[in-house]
C-alpha positions in Angstrom: -25.3 -16.2 1.4 -22.0 -15.1 1.8 -20.1 -14.9 5.6 -17.3 -12.5 4.4 -16.1 -9.3 6.1 -17.5 -6.3 4.0 -14.8 -4.3 3.1 -14.5 -0.3 3.1 -13.4 0.7 -0.1 -13.9 4.5 1.4 -9.8 5.2 2.4 -8.5 3.7 -1.2 -10.9 5.9 -3.0 -9.6 8.9 -0.8 -6.0 7.9 -1.9 -7.6 7.9 -5.5 -9.3 11.6 -4.7 -5.6 13.2 -3.3 -4.1 13.9 -7.0 -7.1 15.3 -7.6 -7.2 18.0 -4.9 -3.6 18.9 -5.2 -4.2 22.6 -5.5 -5.3 22.6 -2.0 -2.5 20.3 -0.9 0.2 22.9 -1.8 -1.9 25.7 -0.1 -1.9 23.5 2.9 1.9 23.3 2.9 2.4 26.2 1.3 0.8 27.8 4.7 3.0 25.3 7.3 5.9 26.6 5.2 5.6 29.8 6.2 4.2 29.7 9.5 7.2 26.7 10.4 9.0 29.3 12.4 5.7 31.2 14.6 6.5 31.8 18.2 3.6 32.4 19.2 1.6 29.4 18.6 -1.4 31.3 17.4 -0.8 30.8 14.0 -2.6 27.5 12.1 -3.5 26.5 8.8 -7.0 24.7 9.8 -8.8 26.2 7.0 -5.9 25.2 4.6 -6.3 21.6 5.7 -9.6 21.7 5.9 -9.8 23.1 2.2 -7.6 19.9 1.3 -10.2 17.2 3.0 -13.6 18.6 1.5 -12.2 18.6 -1.8 -11.4 15.1 -1.6 -15.1 14.1 -0.2 -16.7 16.2 -2.7 -14.3 13.6 -4.6 -14.5 10.9 -3.3 -18.6 11.2 -2.9 -19.5 10.0 -6.0 -17.3 6.9 -5.7 -17.9 5.9 -2.5 -22.1 5.8 -2.9 -21.5 4.0 -6.2 -20.1 1.4 -4.2 -23.1 0.3 -1.3 -24.7 -2.3 -2.3 
């Protein structure tokens, strides 16, 4: 049996999925731009940020599970 360390493919797979989620990323960046001058500290883009990562996770999930042994 091989003594090699397992390689985590998740970061690589997530990077490959990011272009697939360009609409969600654009919405997040637009939100950041909109609130950059907020002086109240109450505005945030958490929803858009989470939408982007939800898209990435959805894309990556199938690929990640295919790499498991």
